[in-house]
N, C-alpha and C positions, 0 to 999 in steps of 0.2 A: 504493500500500500504506499503511495507517495507520502512523504513527510510534509503535509501541508498545514497551514495555520489551523485548519479545522479539526485535524486529528492529533496535532502534536500535543503532548501532555503539557498542561499549564504549569507554569513555575511561579510559586508564590512571590509576590513582590517584596523586595527588601525595603523595609521601613526604618528610615534613619531617625532615631530617638535620641534626643539630648537629655541627659539625666545629671541632676544637681546633688552633690553631697554638700550640705549646708551645715557647718560646724559652728557651735557656740558653746563656750565654757565646757568643752569636753564631750558635748552631746551632739547628736545628729537629728535633723529635722526629718520626721517620717510621716506620711500620710497613708490613709486606708482607702483603697480603691472602692468605688460604689458597687453595690451588689450586682447591678444590672449590666456592667461592662465586662469585657474580656478580662479573665482572671479576677473577677469581682470578689471582694471581701478580704483580699490579701493586702499586706502592707507594700509600700513602694517609696521609692525616693522621688521627689518632686521632678517634673520635667514634661517633655512633650515632643511632638514630631517637629523637625527641622523643616521649615517652609522653604519654597523656592526662592533663591536669592539671599538667604540668610547663611551667615556663619553659624557653627554650633554654639559659639559664645553669645551671639545675638539671640539666638533661639532660647537660650537659657535665661538670659536676662528677661526676655519678654515672657516666657513661660512662668518664671518664678514670680514675677510681678502679677500676672493673671491669676495664678493659683493661690499665692500666699499674701500678696501685698508687700512682700519684702523688695528692697532695692539692692541690686547686686552690681558694684562696680565691675565693668567688663574686664579690666586689667587685673582683677583679683582672682580670676578663674585659672586654675591649673589643672593639667590632665591627671586622671586617676587610672582608667583602664578602659579599653574598648572591647566589647563582647558581642559576638555573633551568635544568635540563637534561633533555631528552627522550631517553632511550635507546631508544625505540620500544616496548619491552615494559614500561617503567616510567618515570614523570617524578619527578624528585627536586628539592627545593629545599635547596641547601646553605647553612646559616646558619653563617658562619664567624666565630669569635671568637679573640682571641689573649690569651695571658698570658705573663708572664715570672716569675711568682711561684709556680710548681709546687713542691711540696716533696716530698722523698724521692728515691729512685733508681729509675728505671723498669724494669719487667720485662714481658715479653710473657705476661701471665696467661691468655691464650686460645691459647697456643702459637705466637703470631705473632712472627717476628723484628722486633726494633726497634732503631733507631740514631739518633744525632744527626748530622745533615747540614747543611753550610752552604747557605743559600738559593740561592747562585749555582750550586751543583752540581746542583739539581733540574732534571731534563729532562722535557719535556712527554710524551715517548713512554713513560716509566716509570710514568705515572700514568693513571687513567681520565680520560676527556675532561672530564668535569664538574670535575675538580680543577685543571685547567690554569690557569684564571683566578686561582686562589689563588697559584700560583707567580708569576704576573705582579705580583699585589698585594704580595707579600712583597719583591720586588726594586724596588718603586717607592717614592719618598718620599711622606710623608703630604701635603705641600704642593708645588706645581709653580710655581716663580717664572717670570715672563715678562718680557723686557726691555721697557721703556716707550719713550716718546718720545725722540727724539735729533735734534739739528740737522745732524750729520754723522756719518760713520763714526768720525772721531777723537773727537767728543764722546760717542758711544755707547761707545767703548772706554773713555774716561775715566771714564764713570759706572758701567760695568760693574766696572772695577778697584777703584773705591770701594766698590761694594756686595758684591763677592765675599767679603770676610771674614765677612759676616753669614750666609753659606750654610753654610760648614764641610763640608758633604757634599750628596749628592743630585744632582738634575738641574736644568738651567734651560734654557728655551726662548729661543734667541737670535732674536727676532722684530724686524724692522726693515722694514716694508712700504713705507715712504716712501723708502728708499735705493735709488738705482739698482743693478742687479745686480753691476756691478763694484765698487762701493763696499761692498755687503753682503759680498762675498768678501774685501775687505781687512779688514773688521770681523771675519768669521769667523776668518781667519788669526790675527789679533792676539789674539782672545779665547781661541782654542784653545791658543796659546802661554801666555797668562796663567793658565789653569787647570791647567797641568802640576803635578803633585804636590799639587794642592789637595783632591783627593777629590771634585771637582765634575765631573759630566759635562755636556757641551753638546749640546742637540738643536738642530740646524739647522732653519730654518723656511722652507719653500718646495718646490721640485721635487725629485724623487728623485735627479737627477744630482749634487746637492750631496754625497751620501754618497760616490760614487766620487771626487769631487774632494777631499773632506776625510775620508779613511778613519779619522783620529784621533777623529773626533766620536763621541758616545756613541749618536747616532741621528738620527732625522728626525721633525719635526712637520709634518704636512700641513695646510694650510689647506683648508677644504672645496673651494675652487675647483680645487685640485690633486687632491684625493682622489676627487672625483666621476666623473672620467674613467678611473679605474683599475679593473681587474677582478681583480687579484692583488696580494699583498704586494710592494711595490716595493724593499725593503731586505732584507739577510740576517737570519737569525733571531738572530744575534749582535749585532744593533743594535736599539735601542728604536725603536718606531714608535707615533706618536701622531696623532690626527686631531681636528680641530675640528668639532663637531657642534652643531646647533640644533634638531633634531627627531628623532623616533622613526625615520624612514626613514634619515636620515643615520647614526644609531647602528647600525642594522642593517647599512648598508653598510660602516661601520668594522669591524664584527665579520667580515663576509665577507672583508675585506682581511687579516685576520690581525693587526689593530692590538693593541699591547700595552695601550693605554689610549685614552680619549677625554676631551676636555674638552667640557663641555655647558653651555649657558646662552643668554641671560643668566637667571640665577636671580632676580635682583632688578634693579630699574631702575639705570642707570648714567648718570653725567654725560657720559661720552664718547659715548654713543648716546641722546640724549634723545628721548623719545617711542617708542622701540623697545619692543615689549611684552615683558614678563618673565614667565618660567615661573611664579614663585611656588614655594614649598617644597613644597606638596602635589603639584603636577604634576612637579616635579623628582624627588621620591621615587618617584612612580609610574613614571616612565621609567627611573630608575636600577634599580629593582627587576626591570625586564624586560631589563636589559643583561646580557651574559655576559662583559663585559670590565670592568676597573676604570674609574671615571668620576670625573673631577674637576669640582666645581662651579665655574663661571666667571661673573662679572659682578655687580658691586655687592657683593662679599664681602670681609670682613676676616678677620684671624686669629681674632678673637673668635667668628666663625661657623663655625670649623673643626669644633667638636663637633656643631653642628647638622647640618652637611653629612654628617659621618660617621654620625650617627644615622639619616639618611635612606638609608644604604648607600653613600655615596660613598667614594672613596678618600681625599679631602680636598678642598682648594680650590686652584684655579690663579688667578694674577693678578699684577698689576704693583704696586699700591700698597703691599703689605705689605713690599716690600723695595727697590724701585727708588728711588733718591735723586731728590728733586725738582729739584735744581739740581746743576750740575757745571761 
């Protein structure tokens, strides 16, 4: 049969939606969708369709004013994440931006209940599926420090303790692939004691059994060799799960595992892996734009390139050099 317009399968139109994360005093403005609309009754972040001739920032300023009465300075908006989601009956691209500079007191001008909620209280099941990566992104730091080379577990602990004050908060991946397993566990025990009351969470690096052994850890980061053999999320939902990825198939696998984030690279050539091909910024952006979980850029990056990584849709950058002391 000829592939004519009459018999060609219809492709759902991609709807470009601008989404606002409005932060005030550590809380986020959340609305509840009316019962009669698509995904009715669920919670959502304010926003709406980007109209023809509008930038996403202009659409957000307009939508926020229409929905809540708040005034948002255009220049205060910064990118959070881009999410593509197929609901079956329609496809959406959520273009998510954040501001802490909204002026005024919000009200539900379309009859929708609104309230300020702490990010940690946001639950996946209360939101449309497409919104759930936004929750992940809000509860992850912009940058993800990873521990670097160490001569022994004692040396690693000493270097970690020296670097810890520079973090203040967030997460850190405790990576030490050259240590024997029993020494890594000694390191983990010492580091987890060190971070108590610091505001810094430790992500253990290795196999899932580490989480049951160290329940005080913030979560687990899976190297690809551990992730590739898994078929489901290996840690509880109240623990953070990350995966190291190097190509599109690995990113899809991390998504299927229910990972909260992936690190992806190398973006640029690295001294530690000479000759290994790098993605480059264009390919990095293409792969990040197709991901449905927050992605950190990894490989050859410095803090000065954080902005470029975020402009590509990344959560931020992951790495060693920007925080790990060279000597201890």
